[in-house]
C-alpha positions in Angstrom: 0.0 0.0 0.0 1.1 3.6 -0.9 1.1 6.5 1.2 0.6 10.1 0.0 3.4 12.8 1.2 4.5 16.1 0.2 7.8 16.4 -1.1 9.7 19.6 -1.3 12.0 19.5 -4.0 15.0 22.4 -4.7 15.0 23.5 -8.6 18.0 25.7 -8.4 17.4 28.8 -6.7 13.6 27.7 -6.0 12.0 25.2 -4.0 8.5 23.8 -4.9 6.0 21.3 -3.4 4.6 18.2 -5.1 3.0 14.9 -4.3 4.8 11.8 -4.0 3.3 8.4 -3.2 5.9 6.3 -1.1 5.7 2.4 -0.3 6.5 2.3 3.3 8.2 -1.2 3.3 11.0 0.7 1.4 12.0 3.2 3.8 15.0 2.4 5.6 15.4 5.8 7.7 13.5 8.7 8.6 15.3 11.9 9.8 14.5 15.1 11.0 15.6 18.0 8.3 16.3 20.8 10.3 18.0 23.0 7.6 14.7 23.1 5.7 12.8 24.4 9.1 15.4 27.4 8.9 15.0 27.9 5.4 11.1 28.2 6.0 11.3 30.5 9.0 13.5 32.8 6.8 10.7 32.9 4.2 13.0 30.7 1.4 10.3 28.1 0.9 7.0 28.2 -0.7 4.3 30.7 0.8 1.8 28.2 1.4 3.7 26.6 4.3 3.6 27.8 7.7 6.2 28.9 9.6 5.6 26.2 12.3 6.1 23.2 9.5 8.6 20.8 10.5 10.4 18.4 7.6 12.0 15.0 7.3 14.3 13.2 5.1 13.3 9.9 4.0 15.9 7.2 2.8 14.6 4.8 0.2 16.7 2.4 -1.6 19.8 4.9 -0.8 17.8 7.7 -2.6 16.9 10.8 -0.2 13.4 12.5 -0.4 12.8 15.7 1.7 9.2 15.7 2.8 6.7 18.0 4.6 6.1 16.5 8.4 8.3 15.9 11.4 9.5 12.3 11.7 6.9 11.3 14.2 4.2 12.4 11.9 5.5 10.4 9.3 6.2 7.4 11.3 2.3 7.8 12.7 1.1 7.9 9.1 3.3 4.7 8.1 2.1 3.0 11.3 -1.6 3.8 10.4 -1.5 2.6 7.1 0.3 -0.8 7.9 -2.8 -1.2 10.2 -5.3 -0.5 7.5 -3.2 -3.0 5.4 -3.5 -5.9 7.9 -7.2 -5.2 8.5 -7.9 -5.1 4.8 
């Protein structure tokens, strides 16, 4: 089962948001991306992000993805979806 997250991508000087669908079984690590919090507080990220947003770095098969949400939020979302899968 895939989960939908919001990815934040850097295209040179600009940052933008996009939806990404992730297979939770392939995630090997979730780590807080504090540098994005600082960029967000300084107004360098998209305007539709609130200053209090937190960010995470996901490692999937050696590739890194930056997503909106604290590691705890991402972990809960993964856990909720795995429960749904078991019940389904």
